[in-house]
N, C-alpha and C positions, 0 to 999 in steps of 0.2 A: 180440421185445424182451426184454431181460434185466431182472432185478429192480433192478439198479443204475440202468439207464437210466430205468425207471419212477419210481424215487425221485428221481432228478435232475430229471426232467420235472415231477414233482409239486412239488419245491422251487422250481423256476424259475417255475412257474405261481403258486405262493403268493407269491413275491417280486414278480412282476409285478403281482399283484392288490393287494398292499400298497402298492407304489409308485403305482399308479393311484389308490388311495384317498387317499394323502397329497397327490398332486397336486390331486385334486378338492377336498379339504378346504382346501388353500391358496388355490385359486381362488375358492371359495365363501365364504371367511371373510377378506376383506381388512381388516376392522376390527381384527384382532389386530395387524397390522403397521402400520397407519396411525398410531396414537399414537406409536409408537417413531420412525417416519419423520418425523412432524411435530415431535417434540421434537428430533430430530437436525437437521432443517432450521432450526428456531427457534434452536437453539444456534449453528449455522453462520452464520445471519443476524445474530445478536447479535455474534458474533466479527467478522464483516465490518464491521458498523456501528461497532464500537469501533475497528477499524483505520482506517477512513475518518475518524472523528473525530480520531484521533491524527494522521493525515497532514494533515488540514486545519489543525490547530493548528501543526504543524511548518511547513507552507507559509506560514501567516500570520506566524510568527516569521521565516522566511526573507525574506519580502517586507518586513517591518519593517526587518530588518538591511540589506537591499539599499537601501531608501529612505534610511536613515540614512547609509550609506556614500556614496550618490550626492550627498546634501546636503553632506557633508563634502568630497567631491571638487570639487563646484561652488564651495564657499567657498574652497578652496585655489587653484583656477584663477582665481577672481576676485581674490584677494590677489596672485597672481603677475602678473596683467595690470595691476593698479594699480601695483605696484612696478616693472614694466618698461615702463610707458608712457613715451613720449618726454619729456613734461613732467616726470615724476617722476625720470627718469634724469638730466635736465639739472639739476634742483634738487639731487639727491644728489651729483652731480659737483661742483657749485658749492660745496655745504657742505663736501665733502671737501677741496677745494682751499683753502677758507678756513681750515679746521682745520690744514692742513699748512703754511699760510703761503705758498702759491704765488700 
């Protein structure tokens, strides 16, 4: 084995040992990452809650508008039915004939 090969092997071994220590430290110390993860999750949860609240408000507004539109349509249909009922049409035709002098 040459000197370069020994130096390379030594560096590889040192690097492998360093990586092993870092992995072990990360596994044994989850408390370092937990607060950051909890804060991130809490922020995400607050964001989702705000979006849901906004969507609920929008949905309520849409339901109100739909209800008002339906009431208006029903009133219009009721007016049309009253004006086009057989008795009302007969009265309107009679009034029109009287006005025209027929």
